[in-house]
C-alpha positions in Angstrom: -141.5 -106.9 156.1 -139.0 -107.1 153.2 -136.6 -103.9 152.4 -137.3 -102.1 149.3 -133.9 -102.1 147.4 -133.2 -99.0 145.3 -132.4 -99.0 141.9 -128.6 -99.1 141.1 -129.2 -95.7 138.8 -130.8 -93.9 141.7 -128.2 -94.4 144.1 -125.4 -93.3 141.5 -127.7 -90.0 140.7 -128.0 -89.6 144.3 -124.1 -89.6 144.9 -123.5 -87.4 141.9 -125.7 -84.7 143.3 -124.1 -84.8 146.6 -120.5 -84.5 145.1 -121.8 -81.8 143.1 -123.1 -79.7 146.0 -119.8 -80.6 147.6 -117.9 -78.9 144.7 -120.3 -75.9 144.4 -120.0 -75.3 148.0 -116.0 -75.8 147.8 -116.1 -73.0 145.2 -118.5 -70.5 147.1 -116.1 -71.2 150.1 -112.9 -70.4 147.6 -114.6 -67.3 146.2 -115.5 -66.0 149.7 -112.1 -66.9 151.3 -110.3 -64.8 148.4 -112.9 -62.0 148.5 -112.1 -61.9 152.3 -108.5 -62.0 151.4 -108.5 -59.4 148.8 -110.8 -57.2 151.5 -108.1 -57.5 154.1 -105.7 -56.5 151.6 -107.7 -53.4 150.5 -108.4 -52.4 154.1 -104.6 -53.0 154.9 -103.7 -50.8 151.9 -106.0 -48.0 152.7 -104.9 -47.9 156.5 -101.2 -47.9 154.9 -102.1 -45.1 153.0 -104.1 -43.2 155.4 -101.2 -43.6 157.8 -98.4 -42.2 154.9 -100.8 -39.3 154.3 -100.8 -38.6 158.0 -97.0 -38.7 158.1 -97.1 -36.4 154.9 -99.0 -33.9 156.9 -96.7 -34.1 159.6 -93.6 -33.6 157.4 -95.1 -30.7 155.6 -95.3 -29.1 159.1 -91.4 -30.1 159.7 -90.8 -28.7 156.3 -92.3 -25.3 157.1 -90.5 -25.0 160.2 -87.3 -25.9 158.3 -88.4 -22.8 156.0 -89.0 -20.8 159.2 -85.5 -21.5 160.5 -83.7 -20.5 157.1 -85.4 -17.2 157.3 -84.7 -16.8 160.6 -81.0 -17.6 159.9 -80.6 -15.8 156.9 -82.1 -12.4 158.2 -82.7 -10.0 155.5 -80.8 -12.1 153.0 -81.8 -15.7 152.7 -79.0 -16.8 150.7 -76.4 -14.8 152.1 -73.6 -15.6 154.5 -75.8 -17.1 157.2 -77.2 -19.9 154.8 -74.4 -20.5 152.5 -73.8 -17.4 150.3 -74.2 -18.8 146.6 -77.3 -20.8 147.4 -75.6 -23.5 148.9 -78.7 -24.4 151.1 -80.6 -25.5 148.0 -81.2 -29.1 147.5 -79.3 -30.3 150.9 -81.9 -33.1 151.8 -82.5 -33.6 155.8 -84.0 -37.0 156.9 -86.4 -36.8 159.8 -87.2 -39.9 161.7 -91.2 -40.1 162.1 -93.3 -42.5 164.0 -93.1 -45.7 161.8 -91.2 -44.2 159.0 -89.2 -40.9 157.9 -89.4 -38.2 155.8 -86.9 -36.6 153.5 -87.0 -32.8 153.0 -84.8 -30.5 150.5 -85.5 -26.9 150.2 -85.2 -24.7 146.9 -85.8 -21.1 145.9 -89.2 -21.1 144.8 -88.7 -18.2 142.9 -85.6 -18.7 140.9 -87.6 -19.3 138.0 -89.7 -17.7 135.3 -93.1 -17.3 136.5 -95.2 -18.1 133.6 -98.3 -16.1 135.3 -96.0 -12.8 134.8 -97.1 -12.8 131.3 -100.2 -10.9 132.2 -101.1 -8.2 135.1 -104.5 -7.8 136.9 -106.5 -5.1 135.3 -109.4 -5.7 137.4 -110.8 -8.3 139.9 -111.4 -10.8 136.9 -109.4 -9.0 134.3 -105.9 -10.2 133.1 -104.0 -8.3 130.1 -101.0 -9.1 128.8 -97.5 -7.7 130.3 -95.3 -7.0 127.3 -92.4 -6.8 129.5 -92.8 -10.3 130.8 -93.4 -12.1 127.3 -90.1 -9.8 126.2 -88.5 -11.6 128.9 -89.6 -14.9 128.1 -88.6 -14.7 124.8 -85.3 -13.6 125.8 -85.2 -16.8 128.2 -85.9 -19.2 125.3 -83.1 -17.2 122.8 -80.9 -17.8 125.6 -81.5 -21.4 125.4 -80.9 -21.7 121.8 -84.5 -21.4 120.6 -84.8 -19.4 117.2 -86.2 -16.0 117.4 -89.5 -16.5 115.6 -90.5 -19.8 117.6 -89.3 -18.1 120.8 -91.4 -14.8 120.0 -94.5 -17.0 118.8 -94.3 -19.2 122.2 -94.4 -16.3 124.5 -96.9 -14.4 122.6 -99.1 -17.2 122.8 -98.6 -18.5 126.2 -99.7 -15.0 127.0 -103.0 -15.0 124.9 -103.3 -18.3 126.7 -103.7 -16.5 130.1 -105.3 -13.2 129.3 -109.0 -12.3 129.6 -109.6 -11.0 126.2 -109.9 -12.9 122.6 -107.8 -10.5 120.7 -104.8 -12.3 119.5 -101.4 -10.6 120.0 -98.7 -10.7 117.2 -97.8 -14.1 116.6 -100.3 -15.0 119.4 -103.4 -17.2 119.3 -106.6 -17.2 120.8 -109.6 -19.8 121.0 -109.8 -19.8 117.4 -106.4 -20.9 116.9 -107.2 -24.0 119.3 -110.8 -24.8 117.6 -108.9 -27.9 115.5 -107.4 -29.2 118.8 -110.9 -29.5 120.7 -110.1 -27.3 123.5 -109.9 -23.7 124.3 -107.4 -20.9 125.7 -107.4 -21.1 129.8 -108.1 -17.1 130.2 -106.8 -17.6 133.8 -103.7 -18.0 135.6 -101.7 -21.5 135.1 -101.9 -23.5 138.2 -98.8 -25.8 136.8 -96.0 -25.1 134.3 -96.5 -28.1 132.4 -99.8 -26.3 131.1 -97.4 -24.8 128.7 -97.4 -28.1 126.5 -101.1 -27.1 125.5 -99.9 -23.7 124.1 -99.5 -23.3 120.5 -96.0 -23.2 119.5 -94.8 -24.9 122.5 -94.0 -28.7 121.1 -92.4 -31.4 123.5 -89.0 -30.4 122.5 -89.3 -26.9 123.6 -90.9 -27.9 126.9 -88.5 -30.0 128.1 -85.9 -27.4 127.2 -88.1 -24.7 129.4 -89.3 -27.0 132.2 -86.0 -26.5 134.5 -86.2 -22.3 134.1 -90.3 -22.0 134.5 -92.4 -22.3 137.6 -96.3 -21.1 138.1 -96.4 -19.2 141.2 -100.1 -18.2 142.4 -99.6 -14.6 141.5 -99.5 -12.3 138.5 -96.0 -10.6 139.4 -92.5 -10.5 137.5 -90.2 -13.4 138.6 -88.4 -12.3 141.9 -85.0 -13.8 141.0 -82.8 -13.6 144.3 -79.4 -12.8 142.7 -77.7 -14.6 145.7 -79.8 -17.8 144.9 -79.0 -18.1 141.2 -76.9 -20.8 140.5 -74.2 -21.4 137.7 -76.9 -23.5 135.8 -79.3 -20.5 136.1 -77.3 -18.1 134.1 -80.4 -18.1 131.2 -82.7 -16.4 134.0 -80.2 -13.8 134.5 -79.5 -13.1 131.0 -83.3 -12.8 130.1 -82.9 -9.5 132.0 -79.8 -8.1 130.8 -80.4 -5.5 127.7 -79.7 -6.1 124.5 -77.2 -3.3 124.7 -74.8 -6.0 126.2 -74.9 -8.3 123.2 -76.6 -10.8 121.4 -78.4 -13.5 123.5 -75.3 -16.1 123.9 -73.1 -13.2 124.7 -75.4 -11.9 127.6 -75.8 -15.7 128.6 -72.0 -15.6 129.1 -72.0 -12.7 130.8 -74.7 -13.6 133.2 -72.3 -17.0 134.1 -69.4 -14.6 134.7 -71.1 -12.2 137.2 -72.7 -15.5 138.9 -69.2 -16.9 138.9 -67.6 -13.6 140.2 -70.3 -13.3 143.4 -69.0 -12.5 146.8 -69.0 -15.3 148.8 -71.2 -14.2 151.3 -73.5 -13.0 148.5 -74.5 -9.6 147.4 -75.7 -7.5 150.3 -78.2 -5.6 148.0 -79.5 -4.9 144.7 -77.7 -2.1 144.5 -74.4 -3.9 145.2 -75.2 -6.2 142.6 -75.9 -3.6 140.2 -72.7 -2.4 140.6 -70.6 -5.8 140.0 -67.5 -5.0 138.0 -68.7 -6.8 135.1 -71.9 -4.4 135.0 -70.6 -1.2 135.5 -70.4 -0.4 131.9 -73.6 -0.7 131.3 -76.3 0.3 134.1 -79.2 -2.0 134.5 -82.7 -0.8 133.8 -84.9 0.5 136.6 -87.4 -2.0 136.1 -84.9 -4.9 136.1 -83.3 -3.6 139.5 -86.8 -3.5 141.1 -87.7 -7.2 139.7 -84.5 -8.5 141.2 -84.0 -9.2 145.0 -81.7 -10.5 147.7 -84.4 -12.1 149.6 -86.0 -15.6 148.9 -89.8 -15.2 149.5 -90.9 -18.1 147.8 -89.9 -21.8 149.1 -90.0 -25.0 147.0 -89.7 -28.3 149.2 -89.3 -31.5 148.0 -90.7 -34.3 150.2 -90.2 -38.1 150.3 -92.1 -39.5 152.9 -91.4 -43.5 154.1 -93.9 -45.4 156.1 -93.0 -49.1 156.0 -92.3 -50.3 152.3 -94.6 -47.3 151.0 -92.9 -44.2 149.7 -95.0 -41.0 148.9 -93.1 -38.3 147.1 -94.5 -34.7 147.1 -93.5 -31.1 146.7 -94.9 -28.0 148.6 -94.8 -24.2 147.7 -94.5 -22.0 150.5 -94.9 -18.1 150.6 -92.7 -16.6 153.1 -92.3 -13.0 151.7 -93.6 -11.4 154.9 -91.0 -12.9 157.4 -91.6 -14.4 160.5 -92.8 -11.1 161.8 -95.8 -11.8 160.1 -96.2 -15.4 161.1 -94.7 -18.4 159.7 -94.5 -19.3 156.1 -97.6 -20.7 154.6 -98.2 -23.3 152.6 -99.7 -22.3 149.0 -99.6 -25.1 146.9 -99.3 -29.0 147.6 -98.6 -31.6 145.2 -99.0 -35.5 146.2 -96.6 -36.5 143.5 -93.1 -35.6 142.3 -92.4 -33.1 139.5 -93.9 -33.7 136.2 
């Protein structure tokens, strides 16, 4: 029986179809391989991130223990002789080994700043009213930073209006109507971050950058609890904002604040009364409300963390409340940020 011979054209078409099928299968295999590789990388990244996150929590516990040791070492006057006199303990990074990584921890006085939430006081469970004393302090801080008086008064009043509960703008202030063109409203509650100041009318980028090293947002509407033993030379504007106008114009008060801090005893002041009797301040007694606001205890601690796990670096910061001292338990983490400072 004779074999049927396939036409040459059909054999070529079959070969082409097979080649096309092989090409499609190769392409599919390549895509699947790439997806598998990508999935493996994603899983690896997730595992590395989870590991770094776990190490961050370990570092957080170690950081809280470090604060407890500072409180115990400093006794009633953290920032005094036991921990370095003029706040020498601040910013000293400690590197601790962790399983598969390490953590760098540096502690700072978390209350050495102007608390933007002090611009209001609690008048009820959900009622925030402007605190004129803090508004004046905020304006005085800006004046110590060479901000023109009209701009300082406007920014301070507008910041208080941003936080308070009412819709009645203060003199030089701004409530919701002033922000309508910007497409947002005032907060009407405590600030979670000092960066919220950037949304306040009158606070431009230049003013915010000037203010940023001196402001914070403590989670309470309390006057800024300045520890005179933790204030460093660069913090003199914070002390100057509390000095009465009878001591001179803003820049005179700023120089005086710097001189007072430079003349601080090596072991720090033992009490606020002792600070108030400093030779440079004896001529003009400080007002009672200023003396009540000052302290020789560090109650709020800010900690800068940097956790390393393999080639991953995770920066962050913590705010701890240690105002009750060790007798009431360890310091409590009240705020954590998974990134560096803004």
